[in-house]
C-alpha positions as CSV (number, residue, x, y, z in Angstrom):
1,M,0.0,0.0,0.0
2,V,2.8,2.4,0.9
3,W,4.5,1.7,-2.5
4,L,1.3,2.4,-4.3
5,I,0.9,5.8,-2.5
6,L,4.5,6.7,-3.3
7,I,4.0,5.8,-7.0
8,I,0.8,7.9,-7.1
9,V,2.6,10.9,-5.4
10,F,5.6,10.5,-7.8
11,L,3.3,10.6,-10.8
12,L,1.3,13.6,-9.5
13,V,4.5,15.5,-8.7
14,G,6.0,14.6,-12.1
15,T,2.8,15.7,-13.9
16,F,2.8,19.0,-12.0
17,F,6.4,19.8,-13.0
18,L,5.7,18.8,-16.6
19,I,2.7,21.1,-16.7
20,L,4.8,23.9,-15.1
21,A,7.5,23.4,-17.7
22,A,4.9,23.7,-20.5
23,A,3.6,26.9,-18.9
24,L,7.1,28.4,-18.5
25,L,7.9,27.5,-22.2
26,A,4.9,29.4,-23.4
27,W,5.4,32.3,-21.0
28,V,9.1,32.8,-21.9
29,S,8.2,32.7,-25.6
30,V,5.7,35.6,-25.2
31,H,7.7,37.5,-22.5
32,P,11.4,37.0,-23.5
33,P,14.0,38.2,-21.0
34,R,15.5,41.6,-21.8
35,I,19.1,41.1,-23.1
36,V,20.7,44.3,-24.3
37,P,23.8,44.5,-26.5
38,R,27.1,44.5,-24.6
39,R,28.9,46.5,-27.2
40,S,28.0,49.7,-29.0
41,G,27.7,49.7,-32.7
42,S,30.8,52.0,-33.1
43,E,32.9,49.3,-31.4
44,I,32.0,47.0,-34.3
45,F,32.2,49.3,-37.3
46,A,33.4,52.9,-37.7
47,Y,30.5,53.6,-40.0
48,C,27.8,53.0,-37.4
49,E,24.9,55.2,-36.6
50,E,22.6,54.5,-33.6
51,V,19.1,54.7,-35.0
52,S,15.5,54.2,-34.0
53,F,12.3,54.0,-36.1
54,T,8.6,53.3,-35.5
55,A,6.6,50.2,-36.2
56,S,3.2,50.4,-37.7
57,D,1.5,50.1,-34.2
58,G,3.7,52.9,-32.8
59,L,6.3,50.9,-30.9
60,V,9.8,52.4,-31.2
61,L,12.4,50.0,-32.4
62,V,16.2,50.5,-31.8
63,G,19.0,49.6,-34.1
64,W,22.4,50.1,-35.7
65,Y,22.8,51.4,-39.2
66,F,26.1,50.5,-40.9
67,K,26.5,52.8,-43.9
68,N,28.9,51.2,-46.5
69,P,30.9,53.9,-48.3
70,D,30.4,52.0,-51.6
71,P,27.2,50.1,-51.2
72,Q,26.4,47.1,-53.5
73,G,23.0,46.8,-51.8
74,A,21.3,47.2,-48.4
75,L,20.2,44.5,-46.0
76,V,18.0,44.2,-42.9
77,L,19.4,41.7,-40.5
78,A,16.8,40.1,-38.2
79,H,17.7,38.3,-35.0
80,G,16.3,35.2,-33.3
81,M,14.1,34.7,-30.2
82,C,15.2,36.0,-26.8
83,S,18.1,37.9,-28.2
84,N,19.0,41.3,-29.7
85,R,20.6,42.9,-32.8
86,A,24.1,42.0,-31.6
87,Q,23.3,38.3,-32.4
88,M,23.6,39.3,-36.1
89,V,27.1,40.7,-35.8
90,P,28.7,37.5,-37.2
91,W,26.7,38.0,-40.4
92,A,27.3,41.8,-40.4
93,E,31.1,41.5,-40.4
94,W,31.4,39.8,-43.8
95,L,28.3,41.3,-45.4
96,F,29.6,44.8,-44.7
97,E,33.0,43.8,-46.0
98,A,31.3,42.5,-49.2
99,G,29.8,45.9,-49.8
100,Y,26.4,46.0,-48.2
101,S,24.9,48.7,-46.0
102,L,23.2,47.1,-43.0
103,L,20.4,47.7,-40.6
104,L,20.5,45.5,-37.4
105,F,17.6,46.2,-35.1
106,D,15.9,44.8,-31.9
107,F,12.5,43.2,-32.4
108,R,9.7,44.4,-30.2
109,A,10.0,43.2,-26.6
110,N,13.7,42.4,-27.2
111,G,16.9,44.3,-26.6
112,E,16.3,48.0,-26.3
113,S,13.1,48.2,-28.3
114,E,9.7,49.0,-26.9
115,G,7.0,46.4,-26.4
116,K,6.1,43.8,-23.8
117,H,5.0,40.8,-25.9
118,C,6.8,38.6,-28.4
119,T,4.6,36.9,-31.0
120,M,7.1,34.5,-32.6
121,G,7.1,36.3,-35.9
122,L,3.4,37.3,-36.3
123,R,3.7,40.9,-35.3
124,E,7.5,40.9,-35.8
125,C,6.9,40.6,-39.6
126,G,5.6,44.2,-39.3
127,D,8.8,45.1,-37.6
128,V,10.8,43.8,-40.6
129,I,8.6,45.8,-43.0
130,A,9.1,48.9,-40.8
131,A,12.9,48.3,-40.8
132,G,12.8,48.0,-44.6
133,G,11.0,51.3,-44.9
134,F,13.5,53.0,-42.7
135,L,16.4,51.4,-44.6
136,R,14.9,52.7,-47.8
137,E,14.9,56.2,-46.4
138,K,18.5,55.9,-45.4
139,V,19.9,54.5,-48.7
140,G,17.6,56.6,-50.9
141,N,16.1,55.6,-54.3
142,D,19.3,55.7,-56.4
143,G,19.1,52.1,-57.6
144,I,20.2,50.4,-54.4
145,Q,18.2,47.2,-53.9
146,M,17.3,45.8,-50.5
147,G,17.2,42.3,-49.0
148,V,16.8,40.5,-45.7
149,V,18.9,38.1,-43.7
150,G,16.9,36.4,-40.9
151,F,17.8,33.9,-38.2
152,S,15.3,31.6,-36.4
153,M,12.3,33.8,-35.4
154,G,13.8,36.6,-37.4
155,G,13.7,34.3,-40.4
156,C,10.1,33.5,-39.8
157,A,9.3,37.3,-39.6
158,A,11.3,37.9,-42.8
159,I,9.3,35.2,-44.7
160,M,6.0,36.7,-43.6
161,A,7.2,40.2,-44.4
162,A,8.3,39.1,-47.9
163,G,4.8,37.6,-48.4
164,R,3.1,40.9,-47.5
165,S,5.5,43.6,-48.9
166,N,7.4,44.2,-52.1
167,L,10.2,46.2,-50.4
168,F,12.7,43.4,-50.7
169,R,14.3,41.9,-53.8
170,A,15.9,38.9,-52.0
171,V,15.6,37.1,-48.7
172,T,17.8,34.5,-47.0
173,I,16.8,32.5,-44.0
174,L,18.6,30.3,-41.5
175,G,16.7,28.0,-39.1
176,A,13.1,29.2,-39.6
177,Y,10.1,27.0,-38.7
178,T,7.1,26.4,-41.0
179,D,4.4,27.3,-38.4
180,L,3.9,27.7,-34.6
181,D,2.5,24.2,-34.2
182,T,5.6,22.7,-35.7
183,A,7.8,24.9,-33.6
184,I,6.1,23.8,-30.4
185,T,6.3,20.1,-31.3
186,Q,10.0,20.2,-32.2
187,R,11.0,22.2,-29.1
188,C,9.1,19.9,-26.8
189,I,10.8,16.9,-28.4
190,R,14.2,18.5,-27.9
191,H,13.6,19.5,-24.3
192,F,11.4,16.8,-22.9
193,G,12.1,13.7,-25.0
194,M,9.7,10.8,-24.3
195,F,7.4,13.2,-22.3
196,A,7.1,15.6,-25.3
197,P,3.6,14.6,-26.4
198,F,2.2,15.2,-23.0
199,V,4.0,18.5,-22.5
200,E,3.0,19.6,-26.0
201,I,-0.7,19.4,-25.2
202,F,-0.3,21.9,-22.3
203,A,2.3,24.1,-24.1
204,R,-0.1,24.5,-27.0
205,S,-3.0,25.2,-24.6
206,F,-1.1,27.8,-22.8
207,G,0.2,29.2,-26.1
208,E,-3.4,29.7,-27.4
209,R,-4.2,31.8,-24.3
210,L,-1.0,33.9,-24.5
211,F,-0.4,34.4,-28.2
212,P,-2.7,36.5,-30.4
213,G,-5.6,34.6,-31.9
214,D,-4.2,34.4,-35.4
215,A,-0.7,33.2,-34.3
216,F,-1.6,29.6,-35.2
217,T,-3.0,30.4,-38.6
218,E,-0.8,33.2,-39.9
219,S,2.6,31.6,-40.4
220,P,5.7,31.4,-42.6
221,I,4.2,28.4,-44.5
222,S,1.0,30.3,-45.1
223,S,3.0,33.3,-46.4
224,A,5.4,31.4,-48.6
225,E,3.1,31.1,-51.6
226,S,2.7,34.8,-51.7
227,I,6.4,35.6,-51.9
228,R,7.5,36.8,-55.3
229,C,11.2,37.6,-54.6
230,P,13.9,34.9,-54.5
231,V,14.4,33.2,-51.2
232,L,17.4,31.1,-50.0
233,Y,16.3,28.7,-47.2
234,V,19.2,27.4,-45.1
235,N,19.0,25.0,-42.2
236,G,21.5,23.1,-40.1
237,G,21.6,19.3,-40.5
238,L,22.2,18.9,-36.8
239,D,19.5,21.4,-35.8
240,R,17.2,19.9,-33.2
241,V,15.3,23.1,-32.4
242,V,14.2,23.6,-36.0
243,L,14.6,20.4,-38.1
244,S,16.0,20.7,-41.6
245,S,12.7,19.5,-43.1
246,N,11.3,23.0,-42.3
247,A,13.6,24.5,-45.0
248,V,12.7,21.9,-47.6
249,T,9.0,22.4,-46.9
250,L,9.2,26.2,-47.1
251,S,11.3,26.0,-50.3
252,D,8.7,23.7,-51.9
253,K,6.0,26.3,-51.2
254,T,8.0,29.3,-52.5
255,A,7.9,30.1,-56.2
256,A,11.5,31.3,-56.6
257,S,13.6,29.5,-54.0
258,E,16.7,27.5,-53.2
259,S,17.5,25.4,-50.2
260,L,20.8,24.6,-48.5
261,I,21.4,22.1,-45.6
262,L,24.6,22.6,-43.7
263,Q,25.3,19.1,-42.4
264,N,27.4,20.0,-39.4
265,T,25.4,23.0,-38.2
266,S,23.0,23.1,-35.3
267,H,20.6,26.0,-34.4
268,S,23.3,28.6,-34.5
269,Y,25.7,30.5,-36.8
270,P,27.6,28.0,-38.9
271,E,31.2,27.2,-38.0
272,G,34.2,25.7,-39.9
273,M,33.7,24.6,-43.4
274,D,29.9,25.1,-43.1
275,D,30.7,28.8,-42.5
276,V,32.8,28.9,-45.7
277,T,30.0,27.2,-47.7
278,Y,27.3,29.4,-46.2
279,R,29.1,32.7,-46.8
280,A,29.9,31.8,-50.4
281,R,26.3,30.7,-51.1
282,V,24.7,33.8,-49.5
283,L,27.0,36.2,-51.3
284,E,26.4,34.5,-54.6
285,F,22.7,34.6,-53.9
286,F,22.6,38.4,-53.2
287,E,25.0,39.2,-56.0
288,A,22.6,37.4,-58.4
289,N,19.4,39.0,-57.1
290,L,20.2,42.5,-55.8
């Protein structure tokens, strides 16, 4: 009898902690911790201007504008979840060297930008469009074409922005998921293993209460068919946060698209030979399309 009581208590406690974990996963996704850049933009490039611009709903977004003295094009760089514009510095270093003017900015509710709620790309796609409008003002209309580089959530927002706006001539994405349901499923598998199906039920339930009502219907995959500019979808072969199948699925839904799987890369900036391959492919892509 004692053993039976202990087993029941163990199961109840385990269930409680799994439900708590699901609630925390949903809560942190909507209310990301504020992480501000540790370096100023001028410490990265001499051609840096601290800037701010306004999203369509009035929130002020903060960023760095790196003006290239001889621009071949202009790019918006969009960071991932629970991060800030400094996350995109590894991209900025070689893209600036290649001749592109760059705008790195903090999404709403991240870094130094205003806002209290993250929507995993739904409202952030408007931030990308606002960033594109601001970048167009900075570079002018003298034939300089614009593109987007997005990582993770920033990639999702970029896909959705490209489906709703004709500001951008080319988009490249690393580690973007197809839709919020898929993102929840894959994150639960990564964090909770065999308990993932159970946690997923509660994570989705909490998510439906915390996210805007259209977060589960408006998604990168639903926007992909509307994109008219070329898109390069990239994913890490070792990525367990966003599986490489996401890039293939998104590419299949996009009219003018390419896909690249970096076999030794996880959910992060590529390293080693993958970095060499990635840089070459991205630069070739932008040179051909901007």
